[in-house]
N, C-alpha and C positions, 0 to 999 in steps of 0.2 A: 504494500500500500504506500502511496505517495503522500508527502507533506507538501503543501503549497501555501505560500504567503500572499496576502493581498494588502496593499497599502501604498504608501508614498515610495518614491525612488530610494530614499535612504533606508527605510524599513526593509524593503524587499532586498536591496543590495546587501544589507547586513546578513541576512540569512543565506543569500546566494554564496557568500564567502564560506559558509559552512556546508555548502552542497545542496541547499534546499531551493527548489525552484519557486518562482513567484510571478505575480501579475501586478504591474504598476498601474495604479488608478489615480485619477485626479479629483474625484468627487465621491461622496457617499452613494449617490445613485449608481455610478459606474461600478463601485465596489459591490453593491447589492446584486447587480446583473452578473458579475463575475462569480460571486459566492453561490448564487443560484445555479449557475452553469456547473460549478465544481461539485455541488451537492448531487448533481445528476450524473457525475462521472464515477463509475464504480471502482476505478483505480485509485481514487483519492480517499485517504483515511483520516486526514487531519488538515484543517484550514486554519491558519493563523492570520488574524486580522488586526491591523494597527488601530488603536483606540481613537486616533484622530479622524479616521474615516468612518469608524463604526458608531460613534456617539449619536449621530443623527438617525441611524437606522437600527438601533438596538431592539426596538419593539418588533421590527420585521425579522431580525435575526432570531429572536426568541420564537417567533411564529414558525420560521423555517426549521429550527431545532426541534420543535414539538412534533413536526410532521415526519422527520427522518432522524434516526439515531446515528447514522453514519453519513458523511464524515462528521467527526467532532469539529465544532467551530469554537475557537478560543480567541478572545480579544486580549491583545497585549499592549503594553504602553509603547507609544511611538517614540523614536529618538527625540530627545529634547523635551519629553513630557515632564510635567510638574511632579511626576512620581519619582523623579531622580534618575540617576544612571542605571541602566538596565544591562545585565549580562545575559544576552540572548542565548548563548550556549548553555548556561546553567538553567535558564528558564525552560528551554527545549528538553533538557535532560529530565527536569522535574515533571514536565507534562507527559513525557514518554515513559517515566518510571525507570530510567536507566541509572 
């Protein structure tokens, strides 16, 4: 199963450095379109979304999650987020249980 990131260029590129593919989006609406597409792809097991694009579509993401159990969709802090510095490798290991 694949892991795919959806978000800003910096967010997606950060994960691409770790070998995770991604989709760069410029708006929450485009993010929702891409996430919906990924949820219908049986090869995708985990979708990581930056919180800067997901905050305006959280209700729609919750609705999508309620309809399908896979892939899992996680919202993560975007680079430069008010949540402070984020170690994406550590976060990914925690999510995957590695």
